[in-house]
C-alpha positions as CSV (number, residue, x, y, z in Angstrom):
1,M,-9.4,-50.5,10.7
2,K,-9.4,-52.6,7.5
3,G,-12.2,-50.5,6.0
4,N,-10.3,-47.3,6.9
5,R,-7.2,-48.6,5.2
6,T,-9.1,-49.7,2.1
7,T,-10.8,-46.3,1.9
8,S,-7.4,-44.5,2.2
9,V,-6.0,-46.7,-0.6
10,I,-9.0,-45.9,-2.8
11,I,-8.6,-42.2,-2.2
12,A,-4.9,-42.1,-2.8
13,A,-5.1,-44.3,-5.9
14,T,-7.9,-42.2,-7.5
15,A,-5.9,-39.0,-6.7
16,A,-2.9,-40.6,-8.5
17,L,-5.1,-41.5,-11.5
18,A,-6.5,-38.0,-11.6
19,A,-3.0,-36.5,-11.6
20,G,-2.0,-39.0,-14.3
21,I,-4.9,-38.3,-16.7
22,T,-4.4,-34.5,-16.2
23,G,-0.7,-34.9,-16.8
24,Y,-1.4,-37.1,-19.8
25,Q,-3.4,-34.2,-21.4
26,L,-0.3,-32.0,-21.2
27,T,1.7,-34.6,-23.3
28,R,-0.6,-34.3,-26.2
29,P,0.6,-32.1,-29.2
30,G,0.5,-28.4,-28.3
31,F,-1.2,-28.6,-24.9
32,L,1.8,-27.4,-22.9
33,F,2.8,-24.5,-25.1
34,G,0.0,-24.1,-27.6
35,I,-3.2,-22.0,-27.6
36,T,-5.8,-22.7,-24.9
37,P,-8.5,-20.3,-23.8
38,D,-8.8,-18.0,-20.8
39,I,-5.8,-19.1,-18.8
40,S,-3.6,-16.7,-20.9
41,A,-5.9,-13.8,-20.0
42,W,-5.8,-14.5,-16.3
43,L,-2.0,-14.9,-16.3
44,G,-1.9,-11.8,-18.4
45,G,-3.6,-9.9,-15.6
46,S,-1.0,-11.1,-13.2
47,I,1.8,-10.0,-15.6
48,R,0.2,-6.5,-15.9
49,L,-0.1,-6.4,-12.1
50,I,3.6,-7.1,-11.4
51,H,4.5,-4.4,-13.9
52,G,2.5,-1.9,-11.9
53,A,-0.9,-1.8,-13.6
54,L,-3.9,-2.4,-11.4
55,P,-6.9,-4.4,-12.5
56,Y,-10.1,-2.4,-13.0
57,R,-8.2,0.9,-12.7
58,D,-5.6,0.4,-15.4
59,F,-7.0,-2.6,-17.4
60,D,-10.3,-4.5,-17.6
61,L,-10.6,-7.8,-15.8
62,V,-14.0,-9.5,-16.0
63,Q,-13.5,-11.7,-12.9
64,P,-12.7,-11.0,-9.3
65,P,-9.0,-10.6,-8.6
66,G,-8.4,-14.0,-7.0
67,F,-6.7,-15.9,-9.7
68,T,-4.7,-12.8,-10.8
69,L,-3.2,-12.8,-7.3
70,L,-2.7,-16.5,-7.1
71,A,-0.9,-16.6,-10.4
72,S,1.4,-13.7,-9.6
73,P,4.4,-16.0,-8.7
74,F,4.2,-17.3,-12.3
75,A,4.0,-13.7,-13.6
76,L,7.2,-13.0,-11.6
77,L,8.8,-16.1,-13.1
78,S,8.0,-14.8,-16.6
79,E,10.4,-12.0,-16.0
80,W,13.2,-14.6,-16.2
81,I,11.9,-17.2,-18.5
82,G,9.3,-15.4,-20.6
83,T,5.5,-15.6,-20.7
84,R,5.4,-18.7,-22.8
85,D,7.4,-20.9,-20.4
86,A,5.7,-19.3,-17.4
87,L,2.4,-20.3,-18.8
88,A,3.7,-23.8,-19.3
89,A,4.9,-23.9,-15.7
90,L,1.4,-22.8,-14.6
91,R,-0.2,-25.6,-16.7
92,L,2.2,-28.1,-15.1
93,C,0.5,-27.4,-11.8
94,T,-2.9,-28.7,-13.0
95,P,-2.1,-32.4,-12.1
96,L,-1.5,-31.3,-8.5
97,L,-4.7,-29.3,-8.6
98,S,-6.6,-32.3,-9.8
99,A,-5.1,-34.7,-7.3
100,G,-5.6,-32.2,-4.5
101,S,-9.3,-31.9,-5.2
102,V,-9.7,-35.7,-5.2
103,L,-7.8,-36.0,-1.8
104,L,-10.0,-33.3,-0.3
105,I,-13.3,-34.8,-1.5
106,G,-12.1,-38.1,-0.2
107,R,-11.5,-36.5,3.2
108,V,-15.1,-35.2,3.2
109,I,-16.7,-38.6,2.4
110,R,-14.3,-41.2,3.8
111,H,-16.4,-41.9,6.8
112,R,-19.1,-43.3,4.5
113,G,-16.8,-46.2,3.4
114,P,-15.0,-47.6,0.4
115,A,-17.9,-47.6,-2.1
116,A,-18.8,-43.9,-1.4
117,A,-15.1,-43.0,-1.6
118,I,-14.9,-44.6,-5.1
119,V,-17.9,-42.7,-6.4
120,A,-17.0,-39.3,-4.9
121,C,-13.3,-39.5,-5.8
122,G,-14.0,-41.0,-9.2
123,V,-16.5,-38.3,-10.2
124,M,-14.2,-35.6,-9.0
125,A,-11.3,-37.1,-10.9
126,F,-12.9,-38.0,-14.2
127,Y,-16.0,-35.7,-14.5
128,P,-15.9,-34.8,-18.2
129,A,-16.4,-31.0,-17.6
130,E,-13.7,-31.0,-14.9
131,V,-11.2,-32.8,-17.1
132,Y,-12.0,-30.2,-19.9
133,A,-11.6,-27.3,-17.5
134,L,-8.2,-28.6,-16.3
135,R,-7.1,-29.2,-19.8
136,S,-8.0,-25.7,-20.9
137,G,-6.8,-23.9,-17.8
138,L,-10.2,-22.6,-16.8
139,L,-11.1,-21.1,-13.5
140,E,-13.8,-23.7,-12.5
141,S,-11.2,-26.2,-11.5
142,V,-9.6,-23.7,-9.2
143,V,-13.0,-22.8,-7.7
144,D,-13.7,-26.5,-7.1
145,F,-10.4,-27.0,-5.3
146,F,-11.2,-24.2,-2.8
147,C,-14.8,-25.2,-2.4
148,V,-13.8,-28.8,-1.6
149,A,-11.1,-27.5,0.8
150,A,-13.8,-25.5,2.5
151,L,-16.1,-28.5,2.9
152,A,-13.2,-30.6,4.4
153,L,-12.9,-27.9,7.0
154,V,-16.5,-27.0,7.7
155,F,-17.8,-30.6,7.9
156,D,-16.6,-33.4,10.2
157,G,-18.3,-36.7,9.2
158,D,-22.0,-36.1,8.4
159,G,-22.2,-33.0,10.7
160,F,-20.5,-29.7,11.2
161,S,-17.1,-29.5,12.8
162,P,-17.3,-28.6,16.5
163,S,-14.3,-26.3,16.0
164,R,-15.1,-22.6,15.4
165,R,-11.6,-22.2,14.0
166,R,-12.2,-24.8,11.4
167,I,-15.5,-23.3,10.4
168,L,-13.8,-19.9,10.2
169,L,-11.0,-21.3,7.9
170,G,-13.7,-23.1,5.8
171,G,-15.4,-19.7,5.3
172,I,-12.1,-18.2,4.3
173,A,-11.6,-21.0,1.7
174,F,-15.1,-20.4,0.3
175,G,-14.4,-16.6,0.2
176,I,-11.2,-17.3,-1.8
177,A,-13.2,-19.5,-4.2
178,G,-15.7,-16.6,-4.7
179,C,-12.7,-14.3,-5.2
180,V,-11.7,-16.5,-8.1
181,K,-15.2,-16.8,-9.7
182,A,-18.6,-15.7,-8.6
183,P,-20.5,-19.1,-8.8
184,A,-18.9,-20.1,-5.5
185,V,-21.8,-18.1,-3.9
186,V,-24.0,-21.1,-4.3
187,P,-22.4,-23.4,-1.7
188,V,-21.7,-20.4,0.5
189,V,-25.5,-19.7,0.7
190,V,-26.3,-23.4,1.4
191,V,-23.7,-23.7,4.2
192,A,-24.8,-20.3,5.7
193,V,-28.4,-21.4,5.8
194,L,-27.5,-24.7,7.4
195,C,-25.4,-22.8,10.0
196,L,-28.3,-20.6,11.1
197,P,-29.7,-22.8,13.8
198,Q,-26.5,-22.4,15.8
199,F,-25.8,-18.8,14.8
200,R,-23.0,-17.9,17.2
201,Q,-21.2,-21.2,17.1
202,R,-21.4,-21.7,13.3
203,A,-22.9,-18.9,11.3
204,V,-20.8,-16.0,12.8
205,P,-17.4,-17.7,12.3
206,F,-18.4,-19.0,8.9
207,L,-19.6,-15.7,7.5
208,T,-16.7,-13.9,9.0
209,G,-14.4,-16.2,7.2
210,V,-16.3,-15.8,3.9
211,V,-16.1,-12.0,4.2
212,A,-12.4,-12.1,5.0
213,G,-11.6,-14.6,2.3
214,F,-13.3,-12.5,-0.4
215,G,-13.0,-9.0,1.0
216,I,-9.3,-8.8,1.9
217,P,-8.0,-9.6,-1.6
218,T,-10.8,-7.7,-3.3
219,L,-11.4,-4.5,-1.3
220,P,-8.2,-2.6,-2.2
221,F,-9.0,-3.0,-5.9
222,F,-12.6,-2.0,-5.4
223,L,-11.6,1.1,-3.4
224,L,-9.2,2.3,-6.0
225,A,-11.7,1.9,-8.8
226,P,-15.2,1.2,-7.6
227,R,-17.0,2.1,-10.8
228,S,-14.7,0.2,-13.0
229,F,-14.9,-2.8,-10.6
230,I,-18.6,-2.9,-10.9
231,R,-18.5,-2.4,-14.7
232,D,-16.0,-5.2,-15.2
233,V,-17.1,-7.8,-12.7
234,I,-20.8,-7.3,-12.0
235,S,-22.3,-5.7,-15.2
236,P,-21.2,-8.5,-17.6
237,L,-23.1,-11.1,-15.6
238,A,-26.3,-9.7,-17.0
239,S,-25.2,-8.6,-20.4
240,I,-23.5,-11.5,-22.1
241,P,-25.1,-11.6,-25.6
242,S,-26.3,-14.8,-27.1
243,P,-28.0,-15.2,-30.5
244,Y,-29.9,-18.2,-29.2
245,R,-30.6,-20.2,-26.1
246,V,-28.3,-23.2,-25.6
247,P,-30.7,-26.2,-25.4
248,T,-31.5,-27.7,-22.0
249,G,-30.4,-31.2,-23.3
250,E,-27.0,-29.9,-24.1
251,R,-26.6,-28.5,-20.6
252,L,-27.9,-31.7,-19.0
253,S,-25.4,-33.6,-21.1
254,A,-22.5,-31.6,-19.6
255,I,-23.9,-31.7,-16.0
256,T,-24.6,-35.4,-16.0
257,G,-21.3,-36.2,-17.7
258,S,-23.1,-38.1,-20.5
259,V,-21.4,-35.9,-23.0
260,A,-18.4,-38.2,-22.7
261,F,-20.4,-41.1,-24.2
262,G,-21.9,-39.1,-27.1
263,V,-25.5,-40.1,-26.3
264,G,-27.1,-36.8,-27.4
265,D,-29.8,-34.7,-25.7
266,G,-32.1,-37.7,-25.3
267,G,-29.5,-39.7,-23.5
268,A,-28.8,-36.7,-21.3
269,V,-32.4,-36.5,-20.3
270,I,-32.4,-40.3,-19.5
271,A,-29.2,-39.9,-17.5
272,T,-30.8,-37.0,-15.5
273,V,-33.9,-39.0,-14.8
274,L,-31.9,-42.0,-13.7
275,I,-29.8,-39.9,-11.3
276,V,-32.9,-38.3,-9.8
277,V,-34.6,-41.7,-9.3
278,I,-31.5,-43.1,-7.6
279,V,-31.2,-40.1,-5.3
280,I,-34.9,-40.1,-4.4
281,A,-34.8,-43.8,-3.7
282,A,-31.7,-43.3,-1.5
283,F,-33.4,-40.7,0.7
284,V,-36.9,-42.2,0.7
285,V,-36.3,-46.0,1.1
286,P,-34.1,-45.8,4.3
287,P,-36.4,-43.6,6.4
288,R,-33.7,-41.5,8.0
289,R,-33.6,-37.8,8.4
290,P,-30.8,-36.3,6.3
291,A,-27.7,-35.1,8.1
292,P,-26.2,-31.6,7.5
293,L,-23.7,-32.9,4.9
294,E,-26.5,-34.7,3.1
295,W,-28.7,-31.6,3.1
296,F,-25.7,-29.7,1.7
297,A,-25.2,-32.2,-1.1
298,I,-28.9,-32.0,-2.1
299,A,-29.2,-28.3,-1.9
300,A,-25.9,-27.4,-3.6
301,T,-26.6,-29.8,-6.5
302,V,-30.1,-28.6,-7.0
303,L,-29.3,-24.8,-6.8
304,G,-26.2,-25.3,-8.9
305,A,-28.1,-27.1,-11.6
306,L,-30.8,-24.4,-11.6
307,A,-28.2,-21.8,-12.0
308,Q,-26.7,-23.7,-15.0
309,L,-30.1,-23.9,-16.6
310,G,-30.9,-20.2,-16.2
311,P,-29.0,-17.9,-18.6
312,S,-29.4,-18.2,-22.4
313,Y,-25.7,-18.5,-22.9
314,Y,-23.8,-21.6,-21.7
315,F,-20.3,-23.0,-22.1
316,E,-19.1,-26.6,-21.4
317,N,-16.7,-25.6,-18.6
318,Y,-19.6,-24.2,-16.6
319,A,-20.6,-27.7,-15.7
320,A,-17.2,-28.3,-14.0
321,F,-18.5,-26.2,-11.1
322,M,-21.0,-29.0,-10.4
323,A,-18.3,-31.7,-10.0
324,P,-17.9,-31.6,-6.2
325,F,-21.6,-31.4,-5.5
326,V,-22.6,-34.2,-8.0
327,A,-19.7,-36.3,-6.6
328,L,-20.9,-35.9,-3.0
329,L,-24.6,-36.4,-3.8
330,L,-24.0,-39.6,-5.8
331,A,-21.6,-41.0,-3.1
332,I,-24.0,-40.2,-0.3
333,A,-26.9,-41.8,-2.2
334,L,-24.9,-44.9,-2.7
335,A,-23.9,-45.0,1.0
336,R,-27.6,-44.7,2.0
337,L,-28.5,-47.5,-0.4
338,L,-25.9,-49.7,1.2
339,T,-28.1,-50.0,4.2
340,L,-30.2,-52.3,2.0
341,R,-27.5,-54.9,2.4
342,L,-26.0,-54.6,-1.1
343,P,-22.4,-53.7,-0.2
344,R,-20.5,-56.0,-2.6
345,I,-22.7,-55.3,-5.6
346,A,-22.6,-51.5,-4.9
347,L,-18.8,-51.6,-4.6
348,T,-18.4,-53.6,-7.8
349,V,-20.8,-51.3,-9.8
350,A,-19.2,-48.2,-8.4
351,A,-15.7,-49.3,-9.3
352,A,-16.8,-50.5,-12.8
353,G,-18.6,-47.2,-13.5
354,V,-15.5,-45.1,-12.5
355,L,-13.2,-47.3,-14.7
356,V,-15.5,-46.9,-17.7
357,V,-15.5,-43.1,-17.3
358,F,-11.7,-43.1,-16.8
359,A,-11.2,-45.2,-20.0
360,T,-13.6,-42.9,-22.0
361,Q,-11.8,-39.8,-20.9
362,A,-8.3,-41.3,-21.6
363,N,-9.4,-42.3,-25.1
364,A,-10.8,-38.9,-25.9
365,I,-7.5,-37.2,-24.7
366,R,-5.5,-39.6,-26.9
367,T,-6.6,-37.9,-30.1
368,S,-6.5,-34.3,-28.8
369,K,-4.1,-31.7,-30.0
370,V,-3.6,-27.9,-30.0
371,V,-1.8,-25.7,-32.4
372,D,1.5,-24.1,-31.3
373,I,1.9,-20.8,-33.3
374,A,5.1,-19.6,-31.8
375,S,7.3,-20.1,-34.9
376,V,4.8,-18.4,-37.1
377,V,4.6,-15.4,-34.9
378,D,8.4,-15.3,-34.6
379,S,8.6,-15.0,-38.4
380,V,6.5,-11.8,-38.5
381,V,6.4,-10.0,-35.2
382,P,9.6,-8.7,-33.6
383,V,10.2,-9.4,-29.9
384,G,9.3,-6.5,-27.7
385,S,7.0,-4.9,-30.2
386,C,3.6,-3.4,-29.2
387,T,1.2,-6.1,-30.3
388,L,-2.5,-6.5,-30.0
389,S,-4.6,-9.6,-30.7
390,D,-8.2,-10.7,-30.7
391,A,-7.1,-13.5,-28.2
392,P,-4.4,-13.1,-25.5
393,S,-3.3,-16.7,-25.9
394,K,-1.8,-15.7,-29.3
395,L,0.5,-13.3,-27.4
396,V,1.3,-15.0,-24.0
397,T,2.2,-18.3,-25.7
398,T,4.6,-16.6,-28.1
399,N,6.3,-14.1,-25.8
400,R,4.7,-11.1,-27.4
401,F,2.5,-10.1,-24.5
402,V,5.0,-7.7,-22.9
403,A,6.4,-4.8,-25.0
404,A,9.9,-3.5,-24.6
405,D,8.4,-0.1,-23.7
406,P,5.2,-1.0,-21.9
407,G,4.5,2.7,-21.2
408,T,3.7,3.4,-24.8
409,C,1.7,0.2,-25.4
410,N,-1.7,-1.1,-24.4
411,D,-2.7,-2.9,-21.2
412,M,-5.5,-5.0,-22.6
413,I,-5.5,-8.6,-21.4
414,D,-8.9,-9.9,-22.6
415,P,-10.4,-8.2,-25.7
416,E,-13.7,-10.0,-25.7
417,G,-14.2,-9.5,-21.9
418,A,-13.3,-5.8,-22.1
419,T,-15.8,-5.3,-24.9
420,L,-18.4,-7.1,-22.8
421,A,-17.7,-5.0,-19.7
422,Y,-18.3,-1.7,-21.6
423,G,-21.2,-3.2,-23.5
424,F,-21.3,-4.3,-27.2
425,R,-21.8,-1.4,-29.6
426,S,-21.4,1.1,-26.8
427,M,-19.5,4.3,-27.1
428,G,-17.2,3.2,-24.3
429,A,-16.2,0.1,-26.2
430,Q,-15.6,2.1,-29.3
431,Q,-13.3,4.5,-27.5
432,L,-11.5,1.6,-25.8
433,W,-10.8,-0.1,-29.1
434,T,-9.7,3.1,-30.8
435,I,-7.1,3.7,-28.2
436,E,-5.9,0.1,-28.3
437,V,-5.5,-0.1,-32.0
438,E,-3.9,3.4,-32.4
439,H,-1.2,2.3,-29.9
440,A,-0.5,-1.1,-31.5
441,D,2.1,-1.7,-34.2
442,Y,1.2,-5.3,-34.9
443,L,-2.2,-7.1,-34.9
444,V,-2.3,-10.9,-34.7
445,T,-5.5,-12.6,-35.5
446,S,-7.2,-15.7,-36.9
447,T,-10.0,-13.6,-38.6
448,P,-9.9,-10.4,-40.6
449,F,-9.9,-7.2,-38.5
450,A,-13.3,-6.2,-39.9
451,H,-14.7,-9.4,-38.3
452,W,-13.2,-8.9,-34.8
453,D,-15.7,-9.2,-32.0
454,I,-15.7,-5.4,-31.4
455,P,-18.2,-2.6,-32.1
456,P,-18.5,-2.1,-35.8
457,E,-16.9,1.3,-36.3
458,A,-16.1,2.2,-39.9
459,P,-13.5,4.9,-39.0
460,L,-11.5,2.3,-37.0
461,Q,-11.6,-0.2,-39.8
462,S,-10.6,2.6,-42.3
463,Y,-7.7,3.5,-39.9
464,V,-6.4,0.0,-40.0
465,A,-6.7,-0.2,-43.8
466,A,-4.8,3.1,-44.2
467,N,-2.1,2.5,-41.6
468,F,-1.4,-1.3,-41.7
469,R,-0.5,-3.8,-44.3
470,L,-1.8,-7.4,-44.2
471,I,0.5,-10.4,-44.1
472,R,-0.8,-14.0,-44.1
473,A,1.4,-16.7,-42.6
474,G,0.7,-20.1,-41.1
475,G,-3.0,-19.7,-41.0
476,L,-2.8,-16.4,-39.2
477,L,-3.4,-12.8,-40.3
478,F,-0.8,-10.2,-39.3
479,Y,-1.5,-6.5,-39.6
480,V,1.8,-4.7,-39.6
481,R,1.9,-0.9,-39.2
482,N,3.4,0.9,-42.2
483,G,7.1,1.5,-41.7
484,F,7.6,-1.3,-39.2
485,P,9.6,-4.4,-40.0
486,E,8.5,-8.0,-40.5
487,G,10.2,-10.8,-38.6
488,G,11.8,-11.0,-35.2
489,A,12.9,-14.4,-34.2
490,G,15.8,-13.9,-31.8
491,Q,15.6,-10.2,-31.8
């Protein structure tokens, strides 16, 4: 009983720290209302949806529709308080998201004792890529939450839950995770394979849940625009351009979390080798056949890491997807090593390690800041105008995303993603941009229009030069259509 209470306290305390560090990020200059990537586009999709535009049919969305649906309450809220404040309200949910993931991973591993709980919950709370994803409002943290929720339902201790209902619900949670972002297929495949020996009892309810969790939200949009759905969601996975391959050391630095300590590619390789040695020792020295949860932790981590090393392109937030699997694998490895009679040492080392990572992340956040451009945009772009930008964050965070007359304006939510969906330099991308620019009255950008990440089309650049005048303000470039006014604060 004492051990259970200790474990519960550890899980609750780590969840509170996770919420605290995520909330602390929002107190830094600009983070609540300033520009951060991606989340503006996904909320933008929800805003378009509540105004009657359908993803894939009426606008391009390069992810499955899961987050667009999940964020729709905040899109509705934007009708009363504006997109800027609605986005801030959405960001204020990230501490709850972070704490929830920690509580759920704690539920999965609590049967392994206090030391394992410290490691699993600590990694989930302070994994550098996860903290970055939460700070930037990226989808990986949402995928992680649903994946960990699914694991808490599917597994009971080291084995599968005896309840078909729980396995079904776990499958639904995994399906929702996949409906948010495709990499959730990795743990789904692992669990499905582990379920095969008991096909009726486990595999059937699990796969039924996965199909329901992914299919019910997705199928209506697919049926309404199947070709566009494939173009937007599936085609970009194989067509993301990259001028060079991101080095393996840089990827390992993100996956192992060593990026937080600035040790470079060499240090990342050493950290990787150290983790591999610890895991091998944990599963070889105590001669005990791995349980289903242990097989899951091994397979999901290995397959996830291989997927991270595959494509030539790579972004830091991709590593956040590894947080639950690395957390479980390290916690399980420690729990197995505890059979060697090192409980106090292991507990001390685990606690010290988690505290070091926590302090490192808190120190990095202390100096972080984001620019808030609302006042600059207010000085040039009238409220309700038809405005286009190279980044949706410049519009959502300044209440310029929704036009007073949406029927005569564009529906683009993610310029780079839309270009990617049609294919760089393709005729479809050129036609898309021509329509968008011809409908816009204001262009807001950080770089000259000629340098936008769009197909190089001389006629379109000539069109902008002939029909817009350039205004520079607050580090931004504004292209204002001839005959339209400048300024709009309070209009």
